[in-house]
SEKEMI-154379 format. One record per residue (C-alpha): x, y, z; residue in one letter. Coordinates in steps of 0.05 Angstrom, whole numbers, plus 5000, padded with zeros to 4 digits. Example, Ala and Ser with C-alpha at 12.3 -4.5 7.8 and 13.67 -1.06 7.14 Angstrom:
524649105156A 527349795143S 
This chain:
542845515599M 537845975567N 536746135493D 541046755493I 546846375525E 545945835472F 546146355416A 552546635446L 555645945443R 554345905368V 558446545362S 558847205401P 556447605341Q 550547135329V 548847175403G 548747935403E 544247955341L 539547445373Y 539447845438R 537948495401E 532348165361A 529247865422K 529148495464R 526248875405S 520948365387R 514848665422D 516249415421A 520049445355F 518148825314P 520849115249K 527749215281H 527348495307A 525948245236L 531848635208I 536348335262Q 534047635247T 535647745174R 542647975194A 543147355238L 541246915178A 546747245136S 551947135191L 549746405199C 550846325124C 557846605132D 559246095187L 556845535143L 559945725077G 565146285077A 571145835093P 569545405032L 569345954980S 574746464962P 569446904929S 564046864981W 558147314960P 555847915000S 548247864989G 544047395031L 540347114970D 546846934936D 549546625001K 543446185007I 544045984934G 551445824941D 550145385002L 544545024967A 548744884905R 554344604949R 549144194987R 551344495052R 544044605070I 537744195056N 531244455026L 528144595095N 534045015117T 534145385050R 526745555058D 527845775130L 533446245109L 529246525053H 523546665102R 528147055148L 530847415087R 523947605060R 521247815128W 527448245141G 526648555072N 519348715087A 521249035154A 526949445123A 522249715070H 515149735100P 512850245049E 514149744993V 512349095028S 505249355045L 504948985112L 501649305172D 504049345244D 499948745267D 503048305213R 509948545232F 508548365305A 506447665286A 512447575240L 517147805295G 514947215338C 515546725281E 522446985262A 525146885332L 522746175332A 525846055263D 532346375286A 532945865343L 531845295294V 537245595249L 542045665308L 541144925323G 542944745252I 549245185252V 551344925321F 551144205297R 554944385234E 560344755271L 561144195323H 561243595275Q 554143375290G 554543445365A 547943455403A 544844135416I 545844305490P 539544345532A 536945045540Y 530445385558E 527345975524V 526946545574V 520746965563E 522447575604E 518048165585Q 521448795609P 519049475588D 523049465523Q 521650185504L 523750435573R 529950005571E 532050255502I 530550975521C 534950885583Y 540750635541R 539651185490A 539351765539L 543551545599I 548651085567E 549051465502G 548250845459S 548151075386A 544150475360P 538850585414D 538751335402Q 537351185329H 532050675347Q 528351165394V 528751705341A 525551255289M 520251065340H 518651815349L 518351895273V 513251335269D 509351655326D 509152315288I 506651955225A 501151615266D 499052285297R 498752625229L 494652045201E 489652085259R 489152835251A 487752805176R 480552995164G 479153075239K 475453705256Q 477554075319G 478054765349S 483755225331V 486655145400A 486654385393D 489954425325T 495354895349V 496554455411S 497153825369A 502054165321Q 506354395379L 506653685406E 508753435337I 514053975332D 516953775401V 517153035380L 520453215314R 525753625349E 527153055399R 527952565341A 532553035304F 536853145366S 537552395379L 539452275307L 544652825313G 547852495374H 547851805341A 550652115277S 556252455315A 558151775343A 559051525271G 553051055270Y 551550965196A 543850895199P 543551535240A 548251895192N 543451715136Y 537051935171E 540352555199Y 542852735130G 535952635099L 532953105152A 538053645137L 536853565061I 529453645073E 530654305108G 530554135182A 535854675195R 534955115135G 537355085064R 544555265081D 545254595117Q 543354175056V 550754065036P 551953805107A 546253315097G 549353055033V 555952965071H 552652555125H 549452095074I 556152025039A 559151805106L 553651275114A 554951055042C 562350985056R 560650535114D 556350095068G 549450285095Y 544650015044I 539750595040D 545451085033A 548450664977L 541750724940V 541151474953W 548151604927C 546951134867G 540751524850H 544352184856A 550051944811A 545151654761L 541252304752Y 546452824771G 543053074834E 545553394899H 552153604870G 553752944837Y 555752914764E 552152414721V 556451794728D 553151144706H 559050704727D 559151004797L 551550944802A 551750214780R 557150044831S 553050334888Y 546550024864L 549549334853E 552149324925R 545149494950A 541749014902A 545948444930A 541848544994D 535148574956D 534049324963H 527749434920P 529650134896T 536549904876A 533649324837L 528649784803T 533950294783L 538649754757L 532949454717S 531550134687R 538950224670M 539149564632Y 532449704598R 534550394574L 541950254564G 544450764615Q 551850634620G 550849924595V 548449594531D 540949524528K 539248844557D 531648714568P 533248014595A 537948304648A 532748834664A 527548294675F 532447894718A 532848494765M 525348544769T 524947794781L 530047844837R 525948384871A 519747944863A 523347354895Q 525447804951A 518147894969G 516448584943F 509248604915P 510449164863V 516148764832A 511848134833Q 506548514795F 511648784745E 514548084735A 507547824721A 506248374670Q 512748204634A 511147464634L 504247584606L 506648074552A 512747684529G 518248014488G 524248054535A 522247384564V 517946814538P 510546854556V 509146434618D 501946514640E 502446024698A 508446374728A 505147054716A 498846844753V 502946574810A 506447244818W 499847614814L 496947184868K 502847314914Q 502348074902A 494848054909G 495247674975D 500148205000A 494848734986G 497349044921L 491149334888A 493949304817E 495048554824A 488048444853Q 485048814795L 489148434744A 487047764773L 479747974772A 480348164698R 483647504681L 477947124714I 472647564681R 475447434612C 476346684625G 483946664621Q 484446344689I 479745944732D 475646304785G 468546414808A 464347044806A 465247114881L 472847114871D 472147694822V 467848094871E 472547954929R 478648184889L 475148814864L 472648994933L 479748924960A 482649354905A 477049874906L 479750334961P 486150464922K 484150384849L 478250754819N 478450274760E 476549704808A 470350114827R 468150144754L 469449404742E 465549204803L 459849654780A 459849284714E 459648614749V 453848814794L 450049154738A 449648494701G 445048224756S 437448244758D 437548324834D 435149014855F 440149094911T 446048924867R 443549384813M 442949974861T 449949824888Q 452449844817A 449150514806A 452450814868Y 459150534846L 458450864778Y 456851534810Q 462651474859E 467451264804C 465251854761Y 466352344818A 473152064834T 475352054761A 473052784753L 477252974814Q 483252574787D 482552854716G 481952154688D 478352304623Q 477851574599L 474651344664L 469951944665M 467651774595S 466151054613R 462551254676C 457951704635R 456851214578A 455050584618E 449950804672P 444151024626P 442450294608A 442550094682L 438250694701V 433050504648K 432849784674R 431650044745L 426050494720E 422649904684R 422149484748I 419650044793R 412349804794A 414649124822D 418449404880L 416549414953S 415450084987D 422350065018A 425749884952D 421950424915F 424450944965K 431450684952E 430350734877L 428251464883L 434651614922M 439051234873V 435551554812R 436752234842F 444252134834M 443452134758F 440852664711D 434852564664R 439452234613G 441951734665G 448852064671H 451752124742P 452252774780Y 459152904807P 457353084879D 453452554916R 453252944981L 450353564947A 445053134912R 443152774977A 442353445012R 437953694955L 433953054957F 432153125031F 430953875025E 426253734968T 422353205007T 421453685065I 419154235018A 414353754984L 411253545050S 409854285064K 407054424995A 402253834994K 394954074991G 397054804991T 400654944926D 399154444870R 403954764822R 409754754872E 407854044891E 408253824819A 414954164809R 418053834870L 415053164852T 418053214783D 424753404814L 424652794860L 422452334804A 428852524766S 425652424698G 422251754710M 416351884664R 415251214630S 412250574657G 406550434706P 405650844769A 408050574835H 402550424886P 406650574948A 404551144994Q 411351455008L 412951855070V 414352425074P 413752544999F 407652124982G 406551714920A 411452104878V 411051684815S 403451724812R 403452474802I 404352644729A 410253114723P 409153754683P 412253814615Q 418554254616V 419854734560G 426954784531R 427555504555N 424655374624D 429155314685L 431454594693C 427454244748P 433753934776C 434954584814G 441254794778S 438555474759G 440355354686V 435555304627K 433054594614F 436054574544K 442954714572R 442454244631C 438453584633C 435153594565A 
């Protein structure tokens, strides 16, 4: 007996779910995780449904009911919750923040856990009988080819949907790789044509699966029509397809219809009762958007009495389901108090979970708590957290600059200066006035500290100081365009090397431009190449009505004075 035959002996439905998860594990790990979550739910039904006339529909509630009745022990409860959380993450990858490599690893772990669960259920259903001997068959067929065959030749609606979603992921990957990539016009047109062909294939497959009445395909096909895949006159047809998926209980369609009824969109009248009924059904299966919308309804009193505690309960449920944004929101609520008592320990625990999942907001919050001494942590922990958050949060860039600027180490100080400049440029682009103000107010003190130590620097460090200093105006405020300043810096050094010994006035002007206003303090002894001992040449005094030496073309009094 092999593992699939054993799963079929537990129950035919369980066996089919296990088979589907196993054959999807390598090529479609997210699909495998969703199937193992469904398997966990079905196993709960086998263990508990006959005992309860009001058996719940959501997996979380099923697990809780079994635990309260002591039908499962703590290890089984934790195993079920793992399969639940991993399936949630796979069903909503945009919220769970996991990458493909992590999904692939979880797919293998979930299959192993599923086998353990099947053994537990088998013994329970057969009054403690020994688990029959079986071997795990590790056949590795070309899963993608097999699924494509079933989709195209056998007309399998689930496989047509799966292949279509694979094509959608492929399109997203191609667009991501093409972003920012320079190529010829012919290459760009060719790539776009390939994407258009893939998009049309995906749409056609979804149409076939939708015509067969497969609810997930009805939902995706409806979304494509609403987004204009066949023109605006087909939008009502798209709404109809999603309504069909909603009728069949497809969770994403329930949320879509709940949102439409909540806000009166896509031909729906505002109907809070209808919205709540849809959203509660989806929330029973931990859908993050459903939980978020229900939380908002209770917080604002939309169709219900205002109930901050119930709103927090929804947020907490989403956090427990493994969604990092909800974990962060739960932590914020527990730190602020009001709707719930302040619980700093629980808040920090949620922040750590969200931070470990890669949520930048949680990483920044943890770093701030450590910096202000509210929780234990070392300086290295702060820097690690801020570095992790920095690619997504400009505020983390500023905070890391502040941390590094507090050091007396030259390298860390220059890193801080670069971070200030980058933060300022990003804030300017984002229109973040508060961050822009802080990025202008804080660097001047750091710039002065760097200027004071210039005589003690090695030749290499002094060259670095000149480059760093060039990113700030004479007042120590950052320029917004680092690339433009770097280009001007190197153009100026080349011009200075040509002017040396031939034009003393031009040499002095270029030297002053490179020195970026460093007039005080002892001269630096280094002989710099190609621009010589810049700091040893006394810069000329600039009149208020003279052109600014920074090269802007504006009078000094209106630029760097």
